[in-house]
N, C-alpha and C positions, 0 to 999 in steps of 0.2 A: 321076770329077772329082778334082782335087787336094783335100787337106784344107783348104787356104787358101780355095778357092772355096766349099765348104761352110760354112764358119764364117762367112764374110761373108754368106751368104744367111740362116744361122740367126740372124745378128745383126739382120737385116732383119726377121725373123718374130718377134722376142722381145716385141713389143708387141701382144698380142691385147687388145682392149679388152673390158670386163667383159660387154656384152651378148653376146658371141659366144665366151665362155669355154668354153661346153659344146661346141663344135666341136673344141677342142684338149685334151679330157680325156685323162689318161694311159689306157692300155689296162688289161686285166684282168691281175691278178697272174700273172706267169710267161710272158705272151705277147709281150714285148718292146714295142719302140717301134713304133706304127702307120706304115705308109708314107704317101706323100703321096698315092697313089692312093686309099688307104683313107679319108683325110681328104676327098679330092674326092668320093667316092661318098656320104660322110655329109653334105656340104653339098648334093649334088644331091637326096638324099632328103628333107632338111630343106625344100630349096626346092619340091620337087614336092608335098610334104605342104601347105606353106603356100599354094602357088599353086593347089592343088584338083586336081592331075592325078589323084589316086587316087580321085576322086570318079566315079560312073558318071552320065553324062549321057544323056538320051534324044535321039534323033535329031530330034524336032520342034522347031521354032523357037518360043520364048516371046517374045511382044510386051509382056506385062504381067506384073508381079511382085506376088506378095501380100506380106503384113507379113514373113512368115518368110524368104522370099527376099531381101527388102531388108535384113533383119537379116544375112543370110549375105553378101551382097555387101558391106555396110558392114564387117562383121568381116574379110572378105577383103582389103579395101583397107587397113585398119588394120594387118593383120598383114604385108601386103607393102608398106605404106607407098607406095600407089599412090594419088595425089590425083585422077588423071583416067583415063579409059579408053584414052587414047592414050599412046604412049611405052612404053618398057619399065621394069619395076618395078625400084626400087633394089637389091632382093635379088638378081633375076635378073642385073644388072649385076655385082653383086659375086661371083656365081657363076661368071661368064664370066671375070672377071679372074682368080679363084683358078684356074680350069680351065686357062687359058692358062699361068699360072705354073707349075702342078703338071706339065703336060705337057712344059714346056720342060725343067723339073729332071730328068725322066726319060729325057731323050735323052743319048746317049753322047757327043756332040760337045762340043767346048770352046765352051760358049755362056755364060760367065760374065757378059758385058755384057747379053746378052738376059735371063738370069735376074734379075740385079740390076734392070734396067728394069721387068721384069714384077713383080718383088717390090715396087718402089717404087710402080708403078701400082696394085698391089692394096692396099697399105697406105693409099695415098692415096684410093682408093675406099672402104676401111674406115673412114677418118676422116670422109669425106662421109656413110657410111651411119650412122656413130655420132653425128653432130651431131644429127639429129632424134630420136634415141634419149635423148640427154642432155636435150634440150628437153622431150621427153615425160616423163622422169623428173621434171623439175623441176615439170612441170604436176601429175603425180601427187602429189608431195611437197605442193604447195601445197593440192591437193584434200584430201589426208589431214588437213592441218593445219586446213583449213577444216572438214572433217567433225569433227574433234575439238572445234573451237570450237562447232560446232553442237550436238554432243552435250553439252557443258558447259551451253551455253545452255538446251538442251531440258531438262536435268536441273534447273537453276535454276528454269525455268519450272514443271516438274512439282512441285518443292519448294514454290514459292509458291502452286501450286494446291491442294496438300494443306493448306497453312497456311490458305488462304482457305476451304477447306472445313470445317477445324476452327473457324475464327472464326464461319463461318455457323451451325455446330451450336451453338457457345456463345450466339451472339446469338438462335437460336430458344429455347433453354432460358431465357434471360433474358426473352425476350418472353412465354413461358408464365408464367413466374414474375410478371411485371409484369401480366399479365392476371388473375391469380388475386388478386393485392394490389388491383388497382383494383376487382374485384369485391367484395372486402372492404369496402373504402373506401365503395363505393356503398350496400351494405347498412347500413354504419354511418351514412351521411348520412341514409338513410331513416328509420332508428330515430330519429337525432336529430330530425329533423322531426317525426316523431310525438310525441316527448317535448316539443319546443318548442311544439306547438299545444295541450298541456294547461294546465290552470291552474297557478299556482305552488303550491308545496307548503304554504306557510303558510295559504293561502286554503282549500285542500282540507282541511288539519287543522282549521281553524275551522269549517268546514262540518260536519266529522264530529263535532266537540264539540256543535255545536248540535243535530245529529241525535240524539246519545246523550242529551242532556238531554230532548229531546222523547220519546224512547223511555222514559227513567225517568218522565217525568210521566205518560206514557199507561199504563205499567205500574201506577203508584200509583192513577191513576184507576181502572184495571181492577179492582185489588185492592179498592178502596173499594165499587165497585159490586157485586163479588161478595159481599162482606159484607153489603151492604144488601139483596141479593137473598136471601141465606140467611136473614137475619132476617125479612123477609116471608114466606118460606116457612113458617117455624116459627110465625109469628102466625097465618097462614092455617091451618094444620094444627090450631093450638089452637082457633080459632074453629069449625072444623068439628067437633071432638071435643066441645065444649060443646053 
């Protein structure tokens, strides 16, 4: 092909969207630029891996799926962006568009118009394929922000829980101190009631003074009686001696 036609086609392919950048990575150092057939094989291999061609399936039909099979089916549909069991997956359509374009560019005929048409069709299909990816990316970003908000809220709740636990422990200590203080007050009240039940001090002192006087009088009387008894003993002894 003339250089002009190649430049025109390359200009059409200068807009690879970010989700498919891996398909257009440069080759290893020293090996040169990959051919269109090489890129085609890479897309086919990726499509086969995503669509599950490399998996080994049994010959028996399955009419019921377990939880693991359901998860695999859901994952497969998410990867291939297939929302229904009917119709062709978007990634498969994109592969066909690229295959048609790559095969057309490998022909030796002067087919610039066909190459340009297929390149535009491929880029249009690429835009169509990219739109759900952009939406999914927006949903993922929103979920990430929501998760960050949830983590912040969770940290705040955990911090409040720790503070509440500290407050509870503090209140428990205060409760124990209050119980001890109340017990002391009850003991003091019991002693006060016992003291209040007794006579006034001045009456008790008066009674003590009267008892002391009585004791003194009785001691004096006892002393006098002892002297009288001693005198009588002497007199009786003298009488017996005579």
